[in-house]
C-alpha positions as a Markdown table, in Angstrom:
| # | Residue | x | y | z |
|---|---|---|---|---|
| 1 | Met | -18.5 | -1.8 | 0.1 |
| 2 | Leu | -20.6 | 1.3 | -1.5 |
| 3 | Glu | -22.2 | 1.7 | 2.0 |
| 4 | Arg | -19.4 | 1.6 | 4.1 |
| 5 | Ala | -17.4 | 3.7 | 1.9 |
| 6 | Glu | -20.0 | 6.5 | 2.0 |
| 7 | Thr | -19.4 | 7.2 | 5.6 |
| 8 | Leu | -15.9 | 8.1 | 4.6 |
| 9 | Arg | -17.4 | 11.0 | 2.2 |
| 10 | Gly | -15.8 | 14.2 | 2.8 |
| 11 | Val | -13.9 | 12.5 | 5.7 |
| 12 | Val | -11.0 | 11.6 | 3.7 |
| 13 | Asp | -8.6 | 12.2 | 0.4 |
| 14 | Ala | -9.3 | 8.8 | -0.8 |
| 15 | Val | -9.9 | 5.2 | 0.2 |
| 16 | Asn | -7.3 | 2.2 | 0.1 |
| 17 | Leu | -8.7 | -0.8 | -1.5 |
| 18 | Thr | -6.1 | -3.8 | -0.9 |
| 19 | Asp | -5.8 | -6.4 | -3.3 |
| 20 | Gly | -6.7 | -9.9 | -1.6 |
| 21 | Pro | -5.0 | -9.3 | 1.9 |
| 22 | Arg | -3.8 | -11.8 | 3.7 |
| 23 | Ala | -3.4 | -13.8 | 0.1 |
| 24 | Leu | -7.3 | -14.6 | 0.5 |
| 25 | Val | -10.2 | -14.5 | -1.2 |
| 26 | His | -11.7 | -11.2 | -1.4 |
| 27 | Leu | -13.9 | -9.0 | -3.7 |
| 28 | Ser | -11.8 | -7.5 | -6.7 |
| 29 | Ala | -10.0 | -4.6 | -5.9 |
| 30 | Leu | -9.8 | -3.4 | -9.5 |
| 31 | Ala | -14.0 | -3.9 | -9.3 |
| 32 | Ala | -14.4 | -2.0 | -6.4 |
| 33 | Ala | -12.2 | 0.9 | -7.8 |
| 34 | Gly | -14.1 | 1.6 | -10.2 |
| 35 | Leu | -17.5 | 0.8 | -8.5 |
| 36 | Leu | -16.0 | 4.0 | -6.3 |
| 37 | Val | -15.1 | 6.2 | -8.8 |
| 38 | Gly | -18.7 | 6.1 | -10.0 |
| 39 | Ala | -19.6 | 6.8 | -6.5 |
| 40 | Gly | -17.7 | 9.6 | -6.5 |
| 41 | Ile | -15.4 | 8.7 | -4.0 |
| 42 | Glu | -11.3 | 9.0 | -4.8 |
| 43 | Pro | -9.9 | 4.8 | -4.4 |
| 44 | Val | -6.2 | 4.4 | -4.1 |
| 45 | Leu | -5.8 | 0.7 | -6.0 |
| 46 | Gln | -3.5 | -1.6 | -4.7 |
| 47 | Phe | -1.7 | -4.0 | -7.0 |
| 48 | Thr | -0.1 | -7.2 | -5.9 |
| 49 | Cys | 2.3 | -9.3 | -7.8 |
| 50 | Arg | 1.0 | -12.5 | -6.1 |
| 51 | Asp | -1.7 | -13.0 | -8.6 |
| 52 | Arg | -1.0 | -12.3 | -11.8 |
| 53 | Asn | 1.6 | -12.4 | -14.5 |
| 54 | Arg | 3.1 | -9.7 | -16.2 |
| 55 | Ile | 0.3 | -9.9 | -19.3 |
| 56 | Ala | -2.6 | -9.7 | -16.3 |
| 57 | Leu | -1.1 | -6.7 | -14.6 |
| 58 | Gln | -0.3 | -4.2 | -17.1 |
| 59 | Ser | -4.3 | -5.1 | -18.8 |
| 60 | Asp | -5.2 | -4.2 | -15.4 |
| 61 | Leu | -3.0 | -1.4 | -15.4 |
| 62 | Leu | -4.9 | -0.5 | -18.4 |
| 63 | Gly | -8.3 | -1.7 | -17.2 |
| 64 | Ala | -7.8 | 0.8 | -14.1 |
| 65 | Ala | -6.9 | 3.7 | -16.0 |
| 66 | Ala | -10.1 | 3.0 | -18.2 |
| 67 | Leu | -12.7 | 3.1 | -15.2 |
| 68 | Gly | -11.6 | 6.1 | -13.9 |
| 69 | Val | -8.7 | 5.3 | -11.4 |
| 70 | Arg | -6.0 | 7.7 | -10.8 |
| 71 | Asn | -3.8 | 5.7 | -8.0 |
| 72 | Ile | -2.5 | 2.8 | -7.3 |
| 73 | Leu | 0.1 | 1.5 | -4.9 |
| 74 | Val | 2.4 | -1.4 | -5.8 |
| 75 | Leu | 3.2 | -4.0 | -3.9 |
| 76 | Thr | 4.5 | -7.5 | -3.6 |
| 77 | Gly | 1.8 | -9.3 | -2.1 |
| 78 | Asp | 1.5 | -11.8 | 1.3 |
| 79 | Arg | 2.3 | -15.5 | 0.1 |
| 80 | Pro | -0.5 | -17.6 | 0.2 |
| 81 | Asp | 0.0 | -19.9 | 3.0 |
| 82 | Thr | -3.6 | -20.0 | 3.6 |
| 83 | Gly | -3.9 | -23.4 | 4.9 |
| 84 | Glu | -6.8 | -24.0 | 1.8 |
| 85 | Ile | -6.3 | -27.0 | -0.3 |
| 86 | Pro | -5.5 | -27.3 | -3.3 |
| 87 | Pro | -2.9 | -24.4 | -2.1 |
| 88 | Pro | -2.9 | -21.4 | -4.4 |
| 89 | Lys | 0.0 | -21.2 | -6.5 |
| 90 | Pro | 1.9 | -17.9 | -6.3 |
| 91 | Val | 3.4 | -16.2 | -9.5 |
| 92 | Phe | 5.2 | -13.3 | -9.0 |
| 93 | Asp | 5.9 | -13.0 | -12.1 |
| 94 | Met | 7.4 | -9.5 | -11.2 |
| 95 | Asp | 8.3 | -8.0 | -7.9 |
| 96 | Ser | 7.4 | -4.4 | -6.7 |
| 97 | Arg | 10.1 | -2.4 | -8.2 |
| 98 | Glu | 9.4 | -4.0 | -11.4 |
| 99 | Leu | 6.0 | -3.6 | -11.5 |
| 100 | Ile | 6.8 | 0.0 | -10.3 |
| 101 | His | 9.3 | 0.6 | -13.4 |
| 102 | Val | 6.6 | -0.8 | -15.8 |
| 103 | Ala | 3.8 | 1.2 | -14.5 |
| 104 | Ala | 5.7 | 4.7 | -15.0 |
| 105 | Lys | 6.9 | 3.2 | -18.4 |
| 106 | Met | 3.7 | 2.9 | -19.5 |
| 107 | Arg | 2.4 | 6.2 | -18.2 |
| 108 | Asp | 5.2 | 8.0 | -19.5 |
| 109 | Gly | 7.1 | 6.4 | -22.5 |
| 110 | Leu | 3.8 | 5.2 | -24.0 |
| 111 | Ala | 5.0 | 1.6 | -24.3 |
| 112 | Leu | 4.4 | -1.5 | -22.0 |
| 113 | Ala | 7.0 | -3.6 | -20.9 |
| 114 | Ser | 7.8 | -5.6 | -23.7 |
| 115 | Gly | 8.6 | -2.0 | -26.1 |
| 116 | Arg | 4.9 | -2.6 | -28.1 |
| 117 | Glu | 3.1 | 1.1 | -28.4 |
| 118 | Ile | 0.0 | 2.1 | -26.4 |
| 119 | Val | -1.6 | 4.8 | -27.7 |
| 120 | Ala | -4.0 | 6.3 | -24.8 |
| 121 | Pro | -1.1 | 6.1 | -21.4 |
| 122 | Pro | -2.6 | 5.1 | -18.3 |
| 123 | Glu | -2.5 | 8.6 | -16.1 |
| 124 | Val | -1.9 | 6.8 | -12.6 |
| 125 | Phe | -0.4 | 8.4 | -9.6 |
| 126 | Ile | 2.4 | 5.6 | -8.4 |
| 127 | Gly | 2.8 | 4.8 | -4.7 |
| 128 | Ala | 5.1 | 1.8 | -3.4 |
| 129 | Ala | 5.2 | 0.6 | 0.5 |
| 130 | Asp | 7.8 | 0.8 | 3.2 |
| 131 | Leu | 8.7 | 0.3 | 6.6 |
| 132 | Pro | 8.8 | 2.7 | 8.7 |
| 133 | Ile | 11.6 | 1.6 | 11.5 |
| 134 | Asp | 14.4 | 3.1 | 13.9 |
| 135 | Pro | 17.2 | 3.0 | 11.7 |
| 136 | Pro | 20.4 | 1.3 | 12.8 |
| 137 | Pro | 23.7 | 3.5 | 12.3 |
| 138 | Asp | 24.4 | 2.1 | 9.1 |
| 139 | Trp | 20.9 | 1.8 | 7.6 |
| 140 | Gln | 20.0 | 3.0 | 4.4 |
| 141 | Pro | 16.9 | 3.2 | 2.7 |
| 142 | Thr | 17.9 | 1.1 | -0.1 |
| 143 | Ser | 14.5 | -0.3 | -0.9 |
| 144 | Leu | 12.6 | 2.9 | -1.0 |
| 145 | Ile | 15.3 | 4.7 | -3.4 |
| 146 | Gln | 15.0 | 1.8 | -5.9 |
| 147 | Lys | 11.8 | 2.3 | -5.8 |
| 148 | Val | 11.6 | 6.3 | -6.3 |
| 149 | Glu | 14.0 | 5.6 | -9.1 |
| 150 | Ala | 12.1 | 2.9 | -10.8 |
| 151 | Gly | 9.3 | 5.6 | -10.6 |
| 152 | Ala | 7.4 | 5.7 | -7.5 |
| 153 | Gln | 5.7 | 9.1 | -6.5 |
| 154 | Phe | 4.1 | 8.4 | -3.1 |
| 155 | Ala | 5.2 | 6.0 | -0.5 |
| 156 | Gln | 3.0 | 4.5 | 2.2 |
| 157 | Thr | 4.4 | 3.0 | 4.7 |
| 158 | Gln | 3.0 | 0.5 | 7.3 |
| 159 | Leu | 1.5 | 0.6 | 10.8 |
| 160 | Cys | 3.5 | 3.0 | 13.3 |
| 161 | Phe | 2.1 | 4.2 | 16.3 |
| 162 | Asp | 5.5 | 5.6 | 18.0 |
| 163 | Ile | 6.2 | 8.7 | 16.8 |
| 164 | Glu | 10.1 | 9.5 | 17.7 |
| 165 | Val | 10.5 | 6.0 | 15.6 |
| 166 | Val | 9.1 | 8.0 | 12.8 |
| 167 | Arg | 10.9 | 11.2 | 13.4 |
| 168 | Arg | 14.4 | 8.7 | 13.5 |
| 169 | Tyr | 13.1 | 7.4 | 10.4 |
| 170 | Met | 12.2 | 10.5 | 8.5 |
| 171 | Ala | 15.5 | 12.0 | 9.4 |
| 172 | Arg | 17.4 | 9.6 | 8.0 |
| 173 | Leu | 15.1 | 9.7 | 4.7 |
| 174 | Val | 16.0 | 13.4 | 4.7 |
| 175 | Asp | 20.2 | 12.5 | 5.5 |
| 176 | Asn | 19.9 | 10.2 | 1.9 |
| 177 | Gly | 18.4 | 13.2 | -0.2 |
| 178 | Ile | 15.3 | 11.1 | -0.7 |
| 179 | Ala | 12.6 | 12.8 | 1.5 |
| 180 | Asp | 12.0 | 15.2 | -1.2 |
| 181 | Arg | 11.7 | 12.9 | -4.0 |
| 182 | Val | 8.7 | 10.9 | -3.1 |
| 183 | Phe | 5.3 | 12.3 | -0.9 |
| 184 | Met | 5.1 | 9.7 | 2.4 |
| 185 | Met | 2.3 | 8.5 | 3.8 |
| 186 | Ile | 2.9 | 7.0 | 7.7 |
| 187 | Gly | 0.5 | 4.1 | 8.3 |
| 188 | Ile | -1.4 | 5.0 | 11.1 |
| 189 | Gly | -5.6 | 3.8 | 12.1 |
| 190 | Pro | -7.4 | 3.7 | 14.9 |
| 191 | Leu | -7.3 | 0.9 | 17.5 |
| 192 | Ala | -9.9 | -0.9 | 18.8 |
| 193 | Ser | -8.9 | -2.9 | 21.8 |
| 194 | Ala | -5.9 | -3.1 | 23.8 |
| 195 | Arg | -5.9 | -6.8 | 22.7 |
| 196 | Ser | -6.4 | -5.9 | 18.9 |
| 197 | Ala | -3.2 | -3.6 | 19.4 |
| 198 | Arg | -1.3 | -6.5 | 20.3 |
| 199 | Trp | -2.3 | -9.2 | 17.7 |
| 200 | Met | -1.4 | -6.4 | 15.1 |
| 201 | Arg | 2.0 | -5.9 | 16.6 |
| 202 | Asp | 2.4 | -9.9 | 17.1 |
| 203 | Asn | 0.9 | -10.9 | 13.9 |
| 204 | Leu | 1.4 | -8.2 | 11.2 |
| 205 | Phe | 5.0 | -7.5 | 9.5 |
| 206 | Gly | 6.4 | -4.0 | 10.5 |
| 207 | Val | 3.6 | -3.0 | 12.6 |
| 208 | Ile | 4.9 | -0.8 | 15.5 |
| 209 | Val | 2.8 | 0.0 | 18.8 |
| 210 | Pro | 5.1 | 0.8 | 22.2 |
| 211 | Asp | 4.4 | -1.3 | 24.9 |
| 212 | Ala | 3.2 | 2.4 | 26.3 |
| 213 | Val | 0.5 | 2.4 | 24.0 |
| 214 | Ile | -0.8 | -0.8 | 24.7 |
| 215 | Thr | -1.1 | 0.1 | 28.5 |
| 216 | Arg | -2.6 | 3.1 | 27.7 |
| 217 | Met | -5.7 | 0.5 | 25.6 |
| 218 | Asp | -5.6 | -1.5 | 28.6 |
| 219 | Gln | -6.1 | 1.2 | 31.6 |
| 220 | Ala | -8.5 | 3.0 | 29.8 |
| 221 | Ala | -12.3 | 2.8 | 30.8 |
| 222 | Asp | -13.7 | 3.0 | 26.9 |
| 223 | Pro | -10.7 | 1.6 | 24.8 |
| 224 | Lys | -12.2 | 2.2 | 21.0 |
| 225 | Ala | -12.8 | 5.7 | 21.9 |
| 226 | Glu | -9.1 | 6.1 | 23.1 |
| 227 | Gly | -7.8 | 3.9 | 20.4 |
| 228 | Gly | -10.0 | 6.2 | 18.3 |
């Protein structure tokens, strides 16, 4: 993990650490974040509500701050429909908006969700997730507004490879007065092949990959270079 992260030093501002993506077992994101901080690489630690109750989530928020983690991205988390036997039990004691509110209260109000005071607040930059959609006429960014009002300071979206959709989506955020209240990061990344682009479009919720992009990958002499 550290060898892979090392290739990003000086190239990116921070490294996302996913928290049990696709509801499968991986190295603890909290432990990985601590290792990156120790290596001088800034992490964005994802927190999902799927696997831990509110006691564990708040404990891990305090633990992250103690390790020097300064950025968190709060997510509800994928449902654990993994086919494992016996099947894992989902927790979902809180949803992402509730956890954002709790994290902001811990940081700003010096208190846990219960109201119990804490001496050293977790000094975290709180993020939320959103979906960049092509907004219909009556669409309102209700979910993002609620997360910002709960305490989110930045939003990271699902992957979107259609710049026109991004323009219309962002214009609607401006119209609703939300764009100047939250820092926005539109999801984008390298594409390895037309096949992988199709898989992402068909299997990852909310990902937008236009047919024109897939055709471009199909016709490229070097798809990996084209997708990079």
